[in-house]
Backbone bond lengths (Angstrom), bond angles and torsions (degrees), N, CA, C in turn:
res aa  C-N    CA-C-N  psi(-1)  N-CA   C-N-CA  omega(-1)  CA-C   N-CA-C  phi
1 X - - - 1.425 - - 1.461 114.37 -
2 X 1.317 115.80 122.62 1.535 120.56 -176.52 1.512 110.59 -67.09
3 X 1.427 119.34 154.20 1.319 129.19 170.93 1.417 114.89 -67.56
4 X 1.348 111.35 -42.68 1.536 114.83 177.85 1.548 116.29 -118.65
5 X 1.320 113.54 140.33 1.417 112.66 171.12 1.507 117.45 -70.90
6 X 1.296 112.38 -38.61 1.615 112.81 176.19 1.487 104.85 -140.79
7 X 1.434 110.52 147.00 1.497 118.69 173.88 1.556 96.92 -120.51
8 X 1.320 113.06 129.19 1.485 118.85 179.15 1.565 108.73 -110.13
9 X 1.296 112.56 156.65 1.410 123.39 176.05 1.431 112.52 -144.92
10 X 1.401 114.62 123.45 1.422 119.88 -172.43 1.468 112.28 -174.07
11 X 1.301 115.11 -176.71 1.408 126.40 178.56 1.477 110.66 -73.58
12 X 1.289 119.63 146.44 1.489 129.51 168.92 1.550 109.96 -104.53
13 X 1.351 110.72 105.45 1.477 117.14 -173.48 1.625 108.27 -125.98
14 X 1.354 117.09 132.62 1.520 114.25 175.09 1.671 101.63 -92.04
15 X 1.209 114.76 121.05 1.508 118.65 -176.39 1.469 111.79 -91.39
16 X 1.241 114.66 144.29 1.474 125.69 168.23 1.512 118.42 -129.36
17 X 1.346 120.69 119.41 1.489 124.64 -166.06 1.580 109.43 -97.65
18 X 1.207 117.18 139.34 1.500 118.37 178.53 1.419 109.90 -144.19
19 X 1.349 118.60 136.10 1.566 123.36 179.34 1.572 100.01 -81.18
20 X 1.394 107.49 141.49 1.528 115.38 175.80 1.582 105.03 -146.40
21 X 1.285 114.08 169.50 1.516 122.02 176.88 1.585 102.02 -103.97
22 X 1.346 107.04 166.36 1.586 116.08 179.90 1.562 102.38 -65.29
23 X 1.252 121.85 -38.29 1.536 120.85 -179.75 1.501 111.98 -62.84
24 X 1.433 113.24 -33.90 1.480 111.67 178.22 1.555 115.00 -63.02
25 X 1.513 109.56 -37.74 1.423 110.92 176.00 1.500 113.52 -72.39
26 X 1.276 125.32 -28.35 1.390 125.80 173.04 1.446 111.31 -67.32
27 X 1.295 123.45 -46.81 1.422 131.60 -177.63 1.580 110.74 -62.75
28 X 1.243 109.90 -32.95 1.527 118.23 179.57 1.531 112.74 -89.03
29 X 1.363 119.33 -7.30 1.372 123.61 -173.22 1.483 118.53 66.92
30 X 1.383 117.17 33.48 1.513 118.85 -167.36 1.608 105.65 -100.85
31 X 1.314 121.69 130.07 1.388 123.64 172.31 1.549 116.35 -63.91
32 X 1.218 117.21 115.23 1.455 122.61 -175.82 1.581 110.69 -64.18
33 X 1.322 119.59 136.27 1.376 123.74 176.34 1.447 118.39 72.95
34 X 1.273 119.21 -0.01 1.451 121.15 -179.83 1.525 113.19 -111.97
35 X 1.296 117.75 163.94 1.512 123.88 168.41 1.466 106.46 -95.57
36 X 1.275 113.12 123.14 1.591 120.92 178.75 1.466 104.82 -114.74
37 X 1.507 118.40 134.44 1.402 122.29 175.13 1.560 103.48 -84.66
38 X 1.246 117.81 136.60 1.514 121.48 173.53 1.570 110.74 -135.25
39 X 1.275 111.34 168.84 1.467 118.25 176.16 1.591 108.92 -86.42
40 X 1.299 106.98 166.77 1.691 107.53 179.46 1.479 112.95 -58.88
41 X 1.377 116.15 -40.63 1.446 117.95 -172.65 1.612 109.44 -63.27
42 X 1.395 113.24 -38.86 1.397 115.20 -178.28 1.565 111.96 -66.12
43 X 1.442 105.74 -42.46 1.606 104.79 179.42 1.414 110.20 -60.24
44 X 1.397 119.02 -44.47 1.503 118.41 -176.89 1.545 113.75 -61.86
45 X 1.301 115.98 -34.70 1.525 120.61 173.78 1.494 113.47 -58.24
46 X 1.350 111.65 -45.36 1.461 115.60 178.44 1.432 115.29 -62.59
47 X 1.486 113.43 -47.16 1.398 117.90 171.52 1.579 121.81 -50.99
48 X 1.377 107.19 -36.44 1.530 116.30 177.85 1.539 109.81 -70.92
49 X 1.347 114.36 -38.08 1.449 114.96 179.90 1.560 115.74 -71.16
50 X 1.298 111.30 -20.96 1.533 116.95 179.33 1.417 110.70 -104.39
51 X 1.344 120.82 7.98 1.487 121.44 173.72 1.527 115.08 -47.41
52 X 1.311 110.96 129.98 1.494 112.94 179.68 1.426 116.32 99.53
53 X 1.469 116.72 -11.01 1.380 124.25 171.66 1.645 112.54 -73.31
54 X 1.326 114.00 145.60 1.345 113.98 -170.31 1.540 112.00 -72.62
55 X 1.204 122.73 127.77 1.522 126.53 -179.04 1.558 102.97 -94.96
56 X 1.246 118.52 119.25 1.369 125.89 -176.15 1.575 110.85 -86.43
57 X 1.298 115.55 -39.42 1.502 122.88 -174.26 1.525 106.87 -108.09
58 X 1.324 110.84 130.16 1.540 115.72 165.11 1.341 112.14 -57.05
59 X 1.215 118.13 164.66 1.534 119.97 172.23 1.509 104.10 -56.01
60 X 1.249 116.21 145.83 1.468 121.65 175.79 1.504 110.24 -150.72
61 X 1.291 118.37 145.51 1.466 126.35 172.23 1.510 107.66 -54.39
62 X 1.302 116.97 129.89 1.477 116.02 -174.73 1.560 107.08 -139.75
63 X 1.436 111.14 -146.87 1.328 120.71 -164.70 1.452 113.75 89.62
64 X 1.245 125.78 135.03 1.405 129.01 -163.26 1.615 110.48 -60.13
65 X 1.271 113.80 -55.77 1.516 115.03 -172.84 1.565 107.11 -65.61
66 X 1.339 118.06 -35.21 1.471 124.47 179.66 1.525 108.04 -58.57
67 X 1.406 118.30 -45.81 1.587 116.29 177.87 1.468 105.23 -63.51
68 X 1.234 126.64 -44.57 1.444 125.39 -174.63 1.593 111.53 -63.54
69 X 1.390 112.81 -39.59 1.448 115.79 175.69 1.601 115.38 -69.23
70 X 1.356 115.37 -38.07 1.432 115.64 173.50 1.478 113.85 -66.57
71 X 1.401 116.03 -39.03 1.522 113.60 174.98 1.537 113.20 -62.05
72 X 1.349 122.17 -42.26 1.326 123.82 178.24 1.574 111.12 -62.20
73 X 1.332 116.05 -37.06 1.472 116.30 178.47 1.468 113.67 -73.03
74 X 1.328 117.85 -26.00 1.522 121.83 172.99 1.507 111.77 -70.10
75 X 1.373 115.06 -35.19 1.446 120.98 176.49 1.609 113.32 -71.76
76 X 1.262 117.38 -25.06 1.508 122.29 173.94 1.442 119.04 132.29
77 X 1.556 115.76 3.49 1.426 120.90 174.52 1.494 110.76 -69.86
78 X 1.380 117.02 151.16 1.371 128.88 165.30 1.570 108.24 -88.54
79 X 1.332 115.17 119.11 1.500 116.55 -170.00 1.639 109.71 -133.45
80 X 1.363 110.22 164.25 1.420 124.10 -177.93 1.566 102.88 -137.85
81 X 1.240 114.01 136.01 1.567 114.40 170.94 1.552 114.00 -135.02
82 X 1.287 113.28 129.64 1.521 122.76 178.67 1.456 105.91 -104.84
83 X 1.420 113.48 133.73 1.363 122.98 -179.84 1.499 112.40 -163.79
84 X 1.291 128.05 -177.63 1.427 127.11 -176.17 1.594 110.93 -133.49
85 X 1.340 116.25 115.22 1.509 116.88 172.58 1.511 107.13 -120.08
86 X 1.262 118.56 163.33 1.365 132.16 175.00 1.592 112.57 -83.74
87 X 1.330 116.78 161.11 1.440 118.97 175.34 1.468 111.37 -88.35
88 X 1.394 113.12 65.97 1.388 122.31 176.44 1.431 116.44 -131.96
89 X 1.226 116.20 -175.50 1.623 115.67 -173.91 1.520 113.22 -67.36
90 X 1.390 113.83 -37.18 1.511 119.11 174.68 1.447 107.59 -64.31
91 X 1.366 123.62 -46.12 1.539 125.31 -177.94 1.467 106.92 -58.12
92 X 1.309 120.27 -46.14 1.483 122.71 -178.80 1.545 106.76 -62.86
93 X 1.221 122.44 -47.00 1.406 128.99 -177.44 1.605 106.71 -59.78
94 X 1.265 112.96 -42.25 1.611 116.15 -178.16 1.504 109.05 -64.01
95 X 1.393 116.00 -50.38 1.444 117.40 -170.84 1.520 107.36 -73.02
96 X 1.362 123.40 -29.75 1.365 122.38 179.10 1.515 111.99 -64.31
97 X 1.362 110.11 -43.76 1.553 119.42 176.55 1.585 115.57 -57.17
98 X 1.425 107.64 -40.40 1.492 115.56 178.61 1.483 110.71 -66.99
99 X 1.389 116.35 -41.78 1.434 121.17 179.36 1.501 110.48 -66.11
100 X 1.215 114.23 -42.85 1.548 120.01 179.31 1.430 110.75 -55.53
101 X 1.363 119.31 -37.61 1.557 125.94 179.94 1.488 113.96 -69.25
102 X 1.366 115.30 -13.68 1.452 120.96 -173.63 1.490 120.11 86.90
103 X 1.378 114.81 19.05 1.488 122.34 175.38 1.418 114.56 -88.11
104 X 1.295 120.30 130.52 1.524 123.98 175.64 1.569 107.31 -76.58
105 X 1.320 119.92 151.41 1.459 127.53 -177.81 1.567 104.06 -169.38
106 X 1.352 104.18 169.04 1.547 111.75 172.44 1.554 105.69 -85.95
107 X 1.295 117.96 89.05 1.394 123.53 -172.13 1.486 115.32 -72.11
108 X 1.300 118.31 -20.44 1.392 123.42 -179.92 1.524 109.69 -86.31
109 X 1.342 128.97 -8.94 1.332 132.16 -172.07 1.572 106.60 -92.46
110 X 1.332 111.82 101.73 1.455 124.76 170.56 1.366 116.52 -128.99
111 X 1.342 121.40 136.92 1.508 124.10 -176.60 1.500 103.59 -91.16
112 X 1.441 114.20 134.30 1.474 122.11 177.09 1.557 111.15 -77.74
113 X 1.338 117.47 -12.77 1.510 112.87 -177.18 1.577 107.99 -110.85
114 X 1.245 118.25 153.02 1.402 127.31 177.95 1.510 113.62 77.48
115 X 1.321 115.29 -167.96 1.520 121.95 -175.09 1.465 108.14 -128.61
116 X 1.352 115.97 153.34 1.407 125.37 176.08 1.439 106.71 -66.26
117 X 1.505 118.10 142.30 1.411 124.05 178.67 1.495 116.09 -69.19
118 X 1.426 115.92 153.85 1.358 114.45 -175.22 1.668 102.26 -138.28
119 X 1.364 115.08 152.81 1.518 121.36 178.23 1.416 107.24 -126.90
120 X 1.349 118.24 129.84 1.380 121.97 173.11 1.494 108.65 -102.26
121 X 1.372 123.96 111.65 1.422 127.13 -170.33 1.637 103.23 -104.95
122 X 1.349 110.09 117.65 1.519 114.55 175.35 1.545 111.46 -107.53
123 X 1.269 111.40 128.24 1.467 122.16 -171.12 1.572 104.31 -109.38
124 X 1.416 113.49 123.76 1.456 119.57 176.27 1.469 109.17 -96.76
125 X 1.410 118.39 165.68 1.499 118.48 -174.92 1.537 112.80 -61.75
126 X 1.259 119.16 -14.07 1.511 114.25 -177.76 1.586 104.87 -95.65
127 X 1.342 116.45 15.87 1.440 117.77 170.54 1.578 111.96 83.14
128 X 1.195 118.25 -3.45 1.554 126.10 176.60 1.459 109.75 -63.66
129 X 1.323 113.87 142.18 1.570 114.33 172.84 1.394 111.67 -115.57
130 X 1.304 116.78 139.21 1.483 122.85 -174.94 1.528 103.67 -126.59
131 X 1.386 118.71 131.09 1.571 112.21 -170.38 1.456 104.83 -130.77
132 X 1.541 108.54 136.28 1.396 112.54 169.41 1.559 105.44 -114.34
133 X 1.435 113.93 125.81 1.470 118.73 -170.56 1.455 109.73 -118.52
134 X 1.415 111.88 129.01 1.372 116.78 169.97 1.609 101.96 -105.05
135 X 1.353 113.36 116.64 1.506 113.38 -174.85 1.465 113.12 -76.60
136 X 1.298 120.57 -21.02 1.433 117.39 -177.78 1.460 113.69 55.49
137 X 1.224 116.96 -138.57 1.468 128.55 174.41 1.413 118.31 -50.15
138 X 1.340 109.89 -32.91 1.489 124.82 -177.42 1.598 113.59 -54.47
139 X 1.454 108.48 -34.69 1.412 115.62 178.15 1.423 113.46 -57.37
140 X 1.311 118.82 -29.01 1.417 124.77 -173.85 1.671 111.03 -94.54
141 X 1.281 116.83 3.65 1.470 114.85 173.52 1.482 114.10 -48.87
142 X 1.304 113.86 130.92 1.476 117.10 -170.30 1.515 106.84 -136.09
143 X 1.532 114.48 -172.83 1.344 123.16 172.66 1.535 112.79 -66.80
144 X 1.275 115.48 -15.87 1.598 113.17 176.71 1.362 108.76 -80.91
145 X 1.413 132.72 -5.72 1.296 126.75 169.45 1.501 116.20 -92.15
146 X 1.426 115.65 3.56 1.508 117.13 -175.41 1.502 102.37 -82.91
147 X 1.369 114.94 149.32 1.461 122.25 172.26 1.591 100.18 -110.67
148 X 1.189 121.09 91.73 1.442 128.43 -172.97 1.521 105.64 -64.26
149 X 1.362 120.92 -37.16 1.486 118.96 -175.99 1.501 110.09 -70.99
150 X 1.383 116.01 -34.29 1.628 113.80 178.86 1.533 102.84 -78.93
151 X 1.161 128.73 -29.92 1.448 130.13 -177.96 1.483 103.15 -63.19
152 X 1.243 120.25 -55.55 1.514 124.30 -174.36 1.430 106.74 -63.23
153 X 1.236 128.32 -30.06 1.487 130.53 -177.28 1.698 106.34 -93.64
154 X 1.150 114.96 36.23 1.544 119.45 174.70 1.516 116.54 -126.57
155 X 1.268 118.74 156.54 1.400 120.49 179.13 1.652 112.19 -84.24
156 X 1.394 111.08 -32.66 1.339 112.47 -179.90 1.515 113.22 -140.29
157 X 1.304 128.18 141.25 1.421 134.76 166.87 1.450 109.70 -92.20
158 X 1.382 121.26 129.31 1.349 120.02 177.32 1.581 110.23 -126.76
159 X 1.214 116.23 121.08 1.478 123.59 179.80 1.428 119.59 -116.20
160 X 1.283 123.04 142.32 1.477 130.18 -177.45 1.562 106.17 -91.30
161 X 1.307 115.89 133.71 1.566 123.92 176.12 1.476 112.77 -55.16
162 X 1.349 112.56 -29.59 1.520 116.32 -175.99 1.524 111.09 -59.11
163 X 1.275 117.36 -21.45 1.572 115.87 170.49 1.412 120.64 -57.68
164 X 1.335 113.87 -19.47 1.428 116.14 -178.15 1.526 118.50 -70.14
165 X 1.524 113.98 -12.37 1.463 117.26 -178.92 1.610 109.66 -83.37
166 X 1.304 119.96 -7.46 1.520 121.75 170.16 1.388 113.55 -113.50
167 X 1.277 115.74 131.37 1.560 122.33 -177.64 1.539 106.35 -59.12
168 X 1.400 118.71 -42.85 1.462 118.21 178.21 1.464 111.51 -66.78
169 X 1.300 122.64 -42.80 1.389 129.90 -176.43 1.331 108.63 -62.59
170 X 1.322 121.28 -47.45 1.479 122.43 177.77 1.511 113.28 -61.09
171 X 1.380 117.40 -37.99 1.527 118.86 175.67 1.507 109.05 -68.26
172 X 1.256 115.76 -31.66 1.566 110.99 178.29 1.460 110.29 -73.16
173 X 1.350 120.24 -32.66 1.418 120.32 176.29 1.526 113.18 -71.27
174 X 1.227 118.28 -32.25 1.558 122.34 173.48 1.589 107.37 -66.17
175 X 1.261 114.72 -51.12 1.555 116.91 -178.32 1.527 112.68 -57.68
176 X 1.397 115.93 -39.14 1.448 125.62 -176.74 1.528 106.39 -67.19
177 X 1.366 114.30 -45.91 1.497 115.11 173.81 1.535 114.31 -58.87
178 X 1.286 115.57 -42.17 1.491 120.54 -179.40 1.554 110.43 -61.68
179 X 1.418 114.89 -47.96 1.449 121.58 179.49 1.607 111.19 -58.18
180 X 1.329 111.50 -42.62 1.479 115.87 176.25 1.414 115.70 -60.79
181 X 1.380 111.52 -42.75 1.529 112.38 -178.88 1.429 113.77 -68.02
182 X 1.387 121.34 -35.58 1.503 127.54 178.78 1.471 107.91 -63.37
183 X 1.435 117.30 -28.89 1.504 118.65 -174.37 1.555 111.97 -105.32
184 X 1.318 119.93 13.36 1.382 120.20 179.02 1.568 114.87 67.39
185 X 1.429 114.96 25.40 1.431 120.28 176.30 1.480 110.43 -92.60
186 X 1.359 114.49 131.76 1.461 116.37 -174.99 1.647 108.35 -71.21
187 X 1.229 120.63 153.03 1.373 126.66 -174.10 1.571 115.84 -116.02
188 X 1.220 119.26 129.74 1.475 123.71 178.26 1.473 110.95 -128.86
189 X 1.352 119.74 137.04 1.494 125.42 171.95 1.469 110.82 -133.20
190 X 1.367 114.37 137.50 1.450 123.71 172.56 1.540 109.16 -94.81
191 X 1.271 117.58 137.84 1.475 120.29 174.38 1.489 113.82 -67.95
192 X 1.454 112.67 -28.73 1.419 120.73 172.91 1.543 122.51 80.04
193 X 1.342 112.61 -47.46 1.476 116.16 -172.76 1.630 106.91 -168.29
194 X 1.437 112.37 136.67 1.468 113.02 -179.18 1.505 117.10 -54.44
195 X 1.367 112.23 -24.20 1.477 115.93 179.25 1.501 114.10 -72.07
196 X 1.443 116.11 -24.80 1.475 120.67 176.47 1.634 107.09 -69.37
197 X 1.266 117.25 -44.09 1.304 123.46 -177.71 1.605 111.91 -65.49
198 X 1.345 112.53 -42.82 1.492 116.06 178.98 1.459 115.52 -71.95
199 X 1.354 117.66 -40.68 1.447 118.01 -167.84 1.643 112.60 -105.87
200 X 1.272 112.22 -17.01 1.482 115.23 179.56 1.507 113.62 -126.18
201 X 1.214 119.99 38.56 1.520 127.60 -174.06 1.490 107.31 -61.94
202 X 1.418 126.10 -44.16 1.390 126.37 -179.54 1.616 111.74 -62.39
203 X 1.224 112.72 -45.02 1.453 124.30 174.27 1.577 112.60 -53.47
204 X 1.240 115.85 -48.58 1.458 127.94 176.01 1.557 110.47 -58.00
205 X 1.323 109.88 -49.65 1.496 116.16 179.91 1.556 106.88 -60.32
206 X 1.252 123.24 -42.73 1.418 126.30 173.60 1.591 110.41 -52.25
207 X 1.181 114.57 -52.32 1.512 121.94 -178.70 1.543 107.02 -62.64
208 X 1.223 121.11 -41.17 1.492 123.22 -179.41 1.584 107.70 -70.83
209 X 1.365 122.85 -29.15 1.385 123.18 -177.91 1.431 112.80 61.21
210 X 1.352 115.75 -132.35 1.527 117.19 177.14 1.577 111.48 -90.93
211 X 1.314 111.63 20.66 1.505 117.51 174.29 1.494 108.52 114.59
212 X 1.429 115.81 154.10 1.259 133.18 -175.88 1.505 117.18 -117.45
213 X 1.278 118.95 166.36 1.469 111.23 -175.41 1.613 112.13 -85.65
214 X 1.418 112.92 -19.06 1.535 116.90 -178.77 1.455 107.81 -153.84
215 X 1.332 116.95 136.33 1.360 121.64 169.20 1.625 106.67 -121.03
216 X 1.316 113.23 146.30 1.524 118.79 177.81 1.551 97.43 -123.38
217 X 1.403 111.73 138.53 1.465 126.10 172.14 1.385 116.07 -163.71
218 X 1.341 114.13 165.16 1.451 116.21 175.91 1.572 112.77 -96.06
219 X 1.293 121.09 -178.93 1.408 121.68 -175.49 1.503 107.60 -59.94
220 X 1.342 116.87 -52.15 1.362 119.51 -168.56 1.622 112.17 -66.26
221 X 1.360 118.63 -28.27 1.348 125.74 173.92 1.514 110.91 -69.52
222 X 1.377 114.01 -42.22 1.505 116.08 -176.24 1.489 109.45 -73.12
223 X 1.322 121.24 -31.95 1.359 119.09 174.08 1.425 118.79 -71.65
224 X 1.388 111.35 -31.53 1.461 119.76 171.78 1.540 113.89 -64.86
225 X 1.329 117.97 -39.32 1.367 125.32 178.59 1.556 107.97 -65.00
226 X 1.189 118.95 -39.02 1.581 122.81 -179.83 1.449 108.96 -83.69
227 X 1.386 121.41 -10.67 1.387 124.70 -176.97 1.630 108.94 49.61
228 X 1.322 112.91 55.32 1.475 122.93 -171.99 1.476 107.97 -158.35
229 X 1.331 117.24 151.48 1.442 120.58 171.36 1.563 113.30 -94.83
230 X 1.360 113.24 8.48 1.423 115.63 -179.68 1.629 112.47 -100.86
231 X 1.320 116.67 119.32 1.430 117.87 176.41 1.576 116.04 -58.32
232 X 1.310 117.77 -31.72 1.353 124.36 171.74 1.539 115.36 -56.04
233 X 1.294 109.25 -43.94 1.579 120.36 -178.70 1.539 106.36 -72.08
234 X 1.395 117.99 -39.96 1.459 121.01 176.23 1.606 110.90 -62.75
235 X 1.262 119.88 -39.11 1.433 123.74 177.95 1.583 107.72 -62.69
236 X 1.396 115.66 -41.28 1.361 118.78 -177.33 1.594 112.35 -72.21
237 X 1.160 114.47 -35.67 1.533 123.58 173.78 1.548 111.41 -65.60
238 X 1.250 118.47 -36.92 1.498 120.39 178.46 1.549 109.82 -78.06
239 X 1.159 120.72 -23.13 1.519 120.68 179.38 1.479 107.93 -79.41
240 X 1.352 122.32 -6.99 1.381 125.37 174.98 1.513 111.27 -80.34
241 X 1.292 109.68 -30.75 1.558 115.14 -172.97 1.588 113.72 -116.60
242 X 1.274 121.40 -0.72 1.339 123.03 177.12 1.553 113.69 -148.88
243 X 1.311 122.18 140.99 1.419 129.88 -172.47 1.612 101.63 -76.06
244 X 1.350 119.55 -32.45 1.439 121.03 -173.86 1.523 103.43 -143.91
245 X 1.341 117.38 148.31 1.554 115.70 167.35 1.408 112.09 -152.77
246 X 1.397 117.98 173.39 1.403 128.50 172.28 1.437 107.04 -126.52
247 X 1.403 117.29 138.07 1.470 122.15 168.19 1.427 108.19 -121.51
248 X 1.405 119.84 116.82 1.396 120.22 178.95 1.585 105.74 -82.31
249 X 1.313 115.38 141.73 1.468 122.53 -179.23 1.503 113.01 -114.64
250 X 1.303 123.52 19.34 1.410 125.15 179.49 1.628 109.67 68.39
251 X 1.395 105.70 -130.54 1.477 113.90 177.73 1.574 116.48 -59.75
252 X 1.359 111.12 -20.37 1.479 115.73 178.07 1.511 112.49 -84.80
253 X 1.177 126.48 2.23 1.444 128.71 -179.04 1.527 115.52 92.00
254 X 1.285 119.60 -125.97 1.491 122.39 -174.88 1.505 111.41 -161.01
255 X 1.290 119.68 154.59 1.358 130.32 171.38 1.493 108.29 -108.71
256 X 1.342 122.51 133.78 1.537 124.22 173.92 1.517 106.59 -129.72
257 X 1.316 113.55 142.89 1.343 124.74 -176.98 1.631 108.21 -119.05
258 X 1.356 117.69 112.41 1.518 118.64 -173.39 1.525 111.02 -97.32
259 X 1.365 114.94 14.20 1.505 118.57 174.60 1.598 105.53 99.15
260 X 1.241 121.58 -11.99 1.494 125.74 -179.83 1.469 109.12 -126.96
261 X 1.401 117.79 -57.59 1.478 121.83 -179.64 1.564 117.49 -124.24
262 X 1.316 107.40 153.23 1.484 110.88 174.56 1.412 112.64 -89.95
263 X 1.277 126.56 125.86 1.337 129.84 -173.84 1.555 113.63 -114.67
264 X 1.346 115.38 128.45 1.546 121.70 -178.21 1.486 106.83 -85.97
265 X 1.360 117.19 124.69 1.482 118.29 172.91 1.393 108.28 -99.88
266 X 1.279 123.84 126.13 1.432 125.96 178.73 1.473 112.11 -73.03
267 X 1.486 116.38 138.04 1.341 119.94 176.90 1.512 117.92 -68.53
268 X 1.306 118.86 160.97 1.434 127.03 170.89 1.530 110.73 -105.25
269 X 1.255 117.87 121.98 1.415 117.39 -170.86 1.545 108.85 -82.65
270 X 1.275 118.25 122.50 1.436 124.40 -177.32 1.551 105.54 -145.49
271 X 1.388 105.73 156.52 1.756 111.22 172.21 1.480 102.53 -82.31
272 X 1.314 115.11 116.26 1.516 121.42 176.86 1.530 110.73 -75.60
273 X 1.288 119.51 125.79 1.462 125.08 178.56 1.558 111.12 -107.65
274 X 1.301 110.49 -39.93 1.482 115.04 -173.82 1.574 105.07 -155.68
275 X 1.298 113.60 120.80 1.463 123.07 -173.02 1.519 112.11 -91.30
276 X 1.425 117.23 -2.28 1.520 124.06 178.81 1.490 105.55 -61.20
277 X 1.348 117.59 127.91 1.436 125.68 169.07 1.581 111.34 85.70
278 X 1.340 121.23 9.12 1.406 120.73 -178.87 1.461 110.60 -72.02
279 X 1.367 120.67 -43.58 1.402 124.39 -179.99 1.582 109.88 -67.09
280 X 1.405 114.75 -36.16 1.472 118.00 -178.20 1.454 109.32 -67.23
281 X 1.341 116.06 -40.50 1.500 118.88 179.34 1.604 110.73 -68.93
282 X 1.238 113.84 -33.25 1.474 114.26 176.40 1.424 112.83 -61.82
283 X 1.405 113.65 -46.93 1.478 118.49 179.23 1.517 116.16 -57.63
284 X 1.477 109.64 -47.61 1.378 119.88 -175.55 1.441 111.80 -62.22
285 X 1.392 122.59 -44.35 1.379 131.60 176.72 1.485 110.87 -58.30
286 X 1.472 115.63 -53.07 1.417 119.35 176.04 1.434 119.49 -51.89
287 X 1.303 110.84 -47.45 1.478 118.16 -175.26 1.545 112.00 -65.94
288 X 1.411 112.61 -35.96 1.433 115.69 175.97 1.439 115.02 -63.31
289 X 1.374 110.82 -43.40 1.423 118.21 -178.84 1.583 118.52 -67.71
290 X 1.398 114.18 -37.23 1.502 116.38 176.82 1.473 110.42 -74.36
291 X 1.431 121.14 -28.67 1.429 118.62 177.78 1.493 115.36 -83.32
292 X 1.415 113.99 -10.50 1.501 122.50 169.50 1.546 116.38 -89.28
293 X 1.413 111.03 3.60 1.374 115.29 173.57 1.525 118.58 90.22
294 X 1.356 111.98 14.38 1.554 120.79 177.02 1.464 103.72 -85.53
295 X 1.341 113.78 159.30 1.388 129.20 177.55 1.520 110.33 -77.85
296 X 1.326 115.68 166.13 1.535 114.76 -176.00 1.620 109.80 -73.15
297 X 1.328 112.75 -25.87 1.509 114.67 175.30 1.534 109.09 -71.11
298 X 1.283 120.54 -39.67 1.421 120.50 176.73 1.589 112.01 -69.52
299 X 1.282 111.62 -39.49 1.581 115.93 177.35 1.438 108.48 -62.87
300 X 1.290 116.80 -40.30 1.518 121.59 -174.26 1.584 104.77 -63.01
301 X 1.345 116.10 -51.98 1.398 120.55 178.86 1.474 120.38 -54.75
302 X 1.350 116.90 -41.67 1.424 124.57 177.78 1.549 103.68 -67.52
303 X 1.246 121.49 -49.25 1.405 121.75 -177.00 1.515 112.99 -60.16
304 X 1.296 114.68 -44.76 1.445 120.52 -176.93 1.672 106.77 -64.75
305 X 1.207 118.74 -47.58 1.414 118.57 176.09 1.510 113.61 -62.79
306 X 1.228 117.91 -37.31 1.533 119.05 178.40 1.427 112.75 -68.75
307 X 1.440 121.66 -42.02 1.318 122.00 178.58 1.477 116.46 -72.38
308 X 1.427 112.86 -25.80 1.476 111.60 170.62 1.662 112.89 -71.54
309 X 1.350 113.50 -30.63 1.397 115.70 175.63 1.574 109.54 -64.20
310 X 1.311 117.87 -41.29 1.533 119.10 179.92 1.421 113.08 -61.73
311 X 1.402 114.70 -44.33 1.537 111.67 -176.18 1.601 114.77 -69.77
312 X 1.371 115.93 -17.68 1.439 120.31 176.26 1.548 110.91 -83.28
313 X 1.280 121.43 4.48 1.494 125.40 176.81 1.553 104.80 -128.17
314 X 1.385 110.75 160.66 1.498 114.64 171.80 1.712 108.82 -84.77
315 X 1.305 111.43 142.74 1.433 112.77 177.28 1.552 108.29 100.77
316 X 1.398 112.48 154.18 1.450 115.48 -165.39 1.636 108.49 -91.37
317 X 1.320 121.53 2.87 1.424 129.09 -179.99 1.446 117.62 -132.22
318 X 1.346 113.62 161.98 1.511 117.23 175.53 1.574 111.09 -112.08
319 X 1.211 112.91 160.84 1.532 117.87 178.96 1.554 103.04 -56.53
320 X 1.355 117.12 151.95 1.442 119.95 -177.87 1.521 112.87 -65.48
321 X 1.342 119.05 -36.19 1.518 123.33 175.80 1.416 110.82 -57.86
322 X 1.357 121.19 -32.18 1.498 117.82 -166.84 1.573 108.01 -80.28
323 X 1.273 120.09 -10.36 1.456 118.26 174.55 1.497 112.72 -77.76
324 X 1.208 120.09 -32.02 1.531 123.08 166.65 1.422 117.61 -61.57
325 X 1.326 112.08 -33.29 1.521 119.38 -177.22 1.590 107.62 -79.48
326 X 1.378 115.55 -30.49 1.453 119.53 178.95 1.633 108.82 -65.91
327 X 1.405 108.58 -45.78 1.471 119.04 179.19 1.535 111.45 -57.85
328 X 1.342 114.98 -45.09 1.460 120.35 -179.11 1.431 112.58 -61.50
329 X 1.383 116.09 -36.92 1.457 127.39 -174.31 1.625 109.98 -67.46
330 X 1.258 115.19 -22.69 1.572 121.70 179.97 1.446 100.87 -68.04
């Protein structure tokens, strides 16, 4: 019996959410719907330009894989998260937030150089999220931050595709996959963002190696991976790199492949306010469910319901108590 259900690896980012209009994005030259890496000066300039906009979400510990790991923990998974923060106020805030959620981590591990990463999440009236991320010290996440003992004592390794943008982060992901494979730990990767698939395809292929046990992606990322506009071709392309996978389809629900059959997951109709964190929640809920012995169909239903709940609220996460209610409603 493994100590941890899920071992997560990803960036440590403190998120700030701001309401914006489409014209704000145009005026600021921001690519809508994508995650764009920026330097600190650019991020601060955007913040100043948007000064006075309503910030719906308080600062929260974020990063894609962290959101998934925290969701899984709230559902009842035992989890460990490896990331990199600086020895600064934001780094302390981040790790305290992670600890409060019940996630295990190397809490004494803080770098004295650099600053903790931050992510500015801009939400337009159509609920789309556009992110400008200053990785800060997260850009230097490396194999040194891996806790190989915790990883070897886990059922699943979960990695975010965003790691592909950093040479050391990509190396950490590849090493983590190798350690997992050597120890019989299942491997899961999220494609994270259409931009990762479009611009970092070769790096993602390195992270996938000879294939992983599970891939999480949305429809656009799946089509981008297949370099096709056909969902059938996307499914075929994913089968070549993953034993199982989940493709989220927004308001159309999701498709999950359990290794044998393709299962359609019905959508839950909600009024979407903020799509930030929907994919993260889907992955976290799904991983919780399959490590708790649920079928892929059951996992897909919980993940779809939970993601729908997230998009109907501001912020990438739900209150801890809501996770138990979602489980009970199944």
